[in-house]
C-alpha positions in Angstrom: -85.6 55.4 147.5 -84.6 53.0 144.8 -87.6 52.4 142.5 -86.3 49.9 140.0 -83.3 47.6 139.2 -81.5 46.6 136.0 -78.9 44.1 135.0 -75.6 45.4 133.4 -73.6 43.8 130.7 -71.7 41.7 133.3 -75.0 40.2 134.5 -74.9 42.1 137.8 -78.1 43.5 139.2 -77.8 47.2 140.1 -79.9 50.0 141.3 -81.3 52.1 138.4 -78.9 55.0 137.8 -76.5 53.9 140.5 -72.7 53.7 140.3 -72.5 50.6 142.5 -71.9 47.3 140.9 -68.8 46.1 139.0 -66.1 47.3 136.6 -64.3 45.2 133.9 -60.6 45.8 134.2 -57.9 44.6 131.8 -54.4 44.3 133.2 -50.7 43.7 132.5 -48.6 42.9 135.6 -44.8 42.6 135.2 -42.5 42.0 138.1 -39.0 43.4 138.6 -36.2 41.7 136.7 -33.5 39.7 138.4 -29.9 41.0 138.8 -27.0 39.7 136.8 -24.2 37.8 138.6 -21.3 39.8 140.0 -18.1 40.4 138.1 -15.6 37.5 138.5 -13.0 35.5 136.8 -15.6 33.5 135.0 -18.6 34.6 133.0 -21.6 35.4 135.2 -25.2 34.8 134.2 -27.8 37.3 133.1 -30.8 38.0 135.3 -34.1 36.5 134.5 -37.0 38.7 133.5 -39.8 39.5 135.9 -42.9 37.3 135.5 -45.6 38.6 133.1 -49.3 38.0 133.5 -52.0 39.7 131.4 -55.7 39.6 130.6 -55.1 40.6 127.0 -56.2 37.7 124.8 -58.1 36.3 127.8 -60.5 37.4 130.4 -60.6 40.8 132.2 -61.1 41.0 136.0 -64.7 41.9 137.1 -64.2 44.0 140.2 -66.6 45.7 142.6 -66.8 49.4 142.5 -65.9 51.5 145.6 -63.6 48.7 146.9 -59.9 48.9 147.6 -57.6 46.6 145.6 -53.9 46.1 146.2 -51.5 47.4 143.6 -47.7 47.1 143.9 -44.9 47.6 141.4 -41.8 45.4 142.1 -38.3 46.8 142.0 -35.6 45.0 140.1 -33.1 42.8 141.9 -29.6 44.2 142.6 -26.7 42.8 140.6 -24.4 40.5 142.6 -21.1 41.8 143.9 -17.9 39.8 143.5 -16.3 40.8 146.8 -19.2 39.6 148.9 -20.8 36.4 150.2 -23.6 36.7 147.6 -22.1 36.9 144.1 -25.2 35.7 142.4 -27.7 38.3 141.3 -30.6 39.1 143.6 -34.2 38.1 142.8 -36.5 40.8 141.6 -39.6 41.9 143.6 -43.1 40.8 142.9 -45.7 43.0 141.2 -49.3 42.7 142.3 -52.8 43.8 141.2 -55.6 42.4 143.3 -55.3 38.5 143.1 -52.7 38.7 140.3 -49.1 38.2 141.4 -46.2 38.1 139.0 -43.0 36.7 140.4 -39.7 38.6 140.5 -37.0 37.5 138.0 -34.3 35.1 139.1 -30.7 36.2 139.8 -27.9 35.3 137.4 -25.3 32.7 138.6 -21.7 33.5 139.5 -18.4 31.9 140.6 -18.0 31.1 144.3 -20.7 29.5 146.5 -23.6 29.8 146.2 -23.2 29.6 142.5 -26.5 28.4 141.1 -28.7 31.0 139.4 -32.0 31.3 141.1 -35.6 30.7 140.0 -38.1 33.4 139.4 -40.7 34.6 137.0 -38.1 33.8 134.4 -34.9 32.1 135.7 -31.4 33.5 135.8 -28.7 32.3 133.5 -26.1 29.9 134.8 -22.4 30.8 135.3 -19.5 29.2 133.4 -20.0 25.4 133.2 -19.1 23.7 136.4 -20.0 26.7 138.6 -23.7 26.1 138.9 -26.9 25.6 137.0 -29.5 27.9 135.5 -32.7 29.1 137.3 -36.1 27.8 136.4 -39.0 30.1 135.3 -42.5 30.1 136.7 -45.0 28.3 134.5 -47.3 30.7 132.7 -45.1 33.7 133.6 -41.7 33.1 132.0 -39.0 30.7 131.0 -35.8 29.1 132.2 -32.3 30.7 132.0 -29.6 29.3 129.8 -26.7 27.2 131.1 -23.0 28.2 131.0 -20.4 27.1 128.4 -17.2 25.3 129.1 -15.5 27.1 126.2 -12.3 29.1 126.5 -14.1 32.4 127.2 -16.4 30.8 129.7 -19.6 32.3 128.4 -22.5 32.3 130.9 -26.1 31.7 130.1 -28.6 34.4 129.4 -31.6 35.0 131.6 -35.0 33.7 130.6 -37.6 36.0 129.1 -41.3 35.9 129.0 -41.3 34.7 125.4 -38.3 32.3 125.3 -35.7 30.5 127.4 -32.3 32.2 127.8 -29.7 31.1 125.3 -26.8 28.9 126.5 -23.3 30.3 126.9 -21.0 30.0 123.9 -17.3 29.4 123.5 -16.8 33.0 122.3 -19.3 34.8 124.7 -22.3 34.7 126.8 -25.8 33.5 125.8 -28.3 36.1 124.7 -31.2 36.9 127.0 -34.6 35.3 126.2 -37.0 37.6 124.3 -39.9 39.1 126.1 -43.5 39.4 124.9 -45.3 42.1 123.1 -48.5 43.4 124.7 -51.2 45.6 123.1 -52.8 46.9 126.3 -51.6 50.5 125.8 -52.4 50.7 122.1 -48.9 52.0 121.5 -47.4 51.6 118.0 -45.1 49.7 117.5 -46.4 47.3 120.1 -43.9 47.3 123.0 -42.1 44.3 124.5 -41.9 43.5 128.2 -39.9 41.1 130.3 -36.8 40.4 128.3 -33.9 38.4 129.9 -30.4 39.8 130.6 -27.5 38.6 128.5 -24.8 36.4 130.0 -21.2 37.6 130.6 -17.9 36.1 129.7 -14.3 35.8 130.8 -12.4 37.4 127.8 -9.2 35.4 127.8 -8.9 34.9 124.0 -10.2 36.1 120.7 -12.8 35.9 119.3 -14.9 37.3 122.2 -18.4 38.7 121.8 -20.9 40.4 124.1 -24.3 38.9 124.3 -27.5 40.8 123.8 -30.4 41.3 126.2 -33.8 40.1 125.2 -36.3 42.5 123.6 -38.4 43.8 126.5 -35.7 45.6 128.5 -33.1 42.9 129.0 -29.6 44.3 129.4 -26.7 43.2 127.2 -24.0 41.0 128.7 -20.5 42.5 129.1 -16.9 41.9 130.2 -14.2 43.9 131.9 -16.8 46.3 133.3 -19.7 46.3 135.7 -22.9 44.8 134.3 -25.5 46.8 132.5 -29.0 47.4 134.1 -32.3 46.3 132.7 -34.7 49.0 131.5 -37.0 50.5 134.0 -40.7 49.6 134.0 -40.2 46.6 131.7 -39.1 43.9 134.1 -36.0 43.3 132.0 -33.1 41.2 133.5 -29.8 42.7 134.5 -26.7 41.9 132.4 -24.0 39.4 133.4 -20.3 40.2 133.2 -16.8 38.9 133.8 -13.2 40.1 134.1 -9.8 39.1 132.8 -7.7 39.7 134.8 -10.0 39.4 137.8 -11.3 42.6 139.4 -14.2 43.2 141.9 -17.4 44.6 140.5 -21.2 44.3 140.1 -23.6 42.6 137.9 -26.3 44.7 136.3 -29.5 45.5 138.3 -32.8 44.2 137.0 -35.3 46.7 135.6 -38.3 47.6 137.7 -41.7 46.2 136.8 -44.9 47.8 135.8 -48.7 47.5 136.2 -51.0 48.7 133.5 -54.8 48.8 133.8 -57.3 49.5 131.1 -61.0 50.4 131.6 -63.8 52.0 129.6 -63.7 55.8 129.7 -66.7 55.9 132.1 -64.8 53.9 134.7 -62.3 55.9 136.8 -59.5 54.6 138.9 -58.5 56.4 142.1 -55.1 55.6 143.7 -53.7 55.9 147.2 -51.0 58.5 147.8 -48.0 56.3 147.3 -48.8 55.4 143.7 -47.0 57.0 140.7 -49.0 56.7 137.5 -50.0 58.3 134.3 -53.4 58.3 132.6 -53.8 58.1 128.8 -57.4 58.6 127.6 -56.6 59.7 124.0 -54.5 56.9 122.4 -57.5 54.5 122.3 -60.9 56.1 121.9 -63.3 55.3 124.7 -60.6 53.8 127.0 -58.7 54.9 130.1 -55.2 53.4 130.3 -53.4 53.7 133.7 -49.7 53.0 133.7 -48.4 52.5 137.2 -44.6 52.9 137.3 -43.9 52.9 141.1 -45.4 52.3 144.5 -43.9 53.4 147.8 -44.8 50.2 149.6 -47.0 47.1 149.4 -50.0 48.8 151.1 -51.0 50.9 148.1 -54.4 50.5 146.6 -56.7 51.4 143.7 -60.5 51.9 143.8 -62.8 52.1 140.8 -66.0 54.1 140.2 -68.3 54.7 137.3 -70.0 57.9 136.0 -72.9 56.1 134.3 -75.7 53.7 135.1 -75.1 50.1 134.3 -77.0 50.0 131.0 -74.4 52.5 129.6 -71.4 50.6 130.9 -69.7 48.5 128.3 -67.2 45.7 129.0 -63.5 45.6 127.9 -63.0 41.9 128.0 -59.3 41.4 127.1 -59.7 41.4 123.4 -57.1 44.1 122.2 
C-alpha cells in the first residue's frame, strides 16, 4: 500500500519510493543524408545533409517511465545513376525519436529529366546551370543547396548542411557542401560535427579544375571522372556529386546514415527493442548515460525508460550541455 506521495524535480507527483513518473531525456536526432547526382556529362549536385534536431541548448523531453517510444535511424539516400530514369540523387530517410522527426536530406541534381535537386532536411545541390535548380532545406533542420555554374567546367552546387547553405558551383569546379553543426551531447572532445552537405561535381573539360569539399559533419567531397564518394555513416552527411569527360555511366555518392543520441542521468536506464543497435557510454560524462543508436532494423523499434531511485533523488538534465 502506498502511504505517501512526493513531487519530483519535474513537478510530477509520484508514489514514495516508486519508479513510476517521468524521465528527462536530451536528444540529437539526425536523418540520413541525400545521395549525390549520378555521373553525367555535366557536373551533378552534392546531396543535402539529413535534418538535425536537438534539445541541447533548449529543452529536454519529459517522458513517462515504462512507456514505449518510437526510435528509428534513417539510412542515407542512394546516389543517382546516369544510365537510369532517375539520375538525381535519392532523398535520405527520416530519423525519429518519439515526436521528434528529422527529414532525410535532399538528392543532388543531375542532367536529364527530372533534373532539379530535391528538398530535404537540407536541400541537394543543383546541377550545371540550365539543368535544374537547387533543393530547399527544412526550416529549423538545415539549409538550401547551392546552384550550378554556367562556367566551362560546369561546376554543380554543393548540398546544404545543418550549419550553412551549400556553395554555388564555380567555373573551375563544384561548390563545397554546407558545413554541419557541432553538438556536445556526447561530451566528446573535440566536439563532433553532424549533418554536413556533399560537395558538387564538375565536368572537367579544361584546366584549372578542382574538386569540391564536403561540409564538416560527414559530407563527401565532390569528384569527377569517377563514381561519387559516400557521406560518412552515422553523421547524416550528404553524398558527393560527380561528372565525367568524356561521358561514362556511373553513380553519385550515397548519403551517410543518420544517428539518434539520447542522454539521461545515470539513474535512468533505457531499454531497447531487439532491432536496435546502440552503444552505452556512462564514463565520459560523470553521472550521465549516453546512448548512441546507430541502426534500427525497421520503423517499429522502441525505447523504454526506467529509474532506479525515488523521485526526490532524480535530477533533471535539461539540455544545457
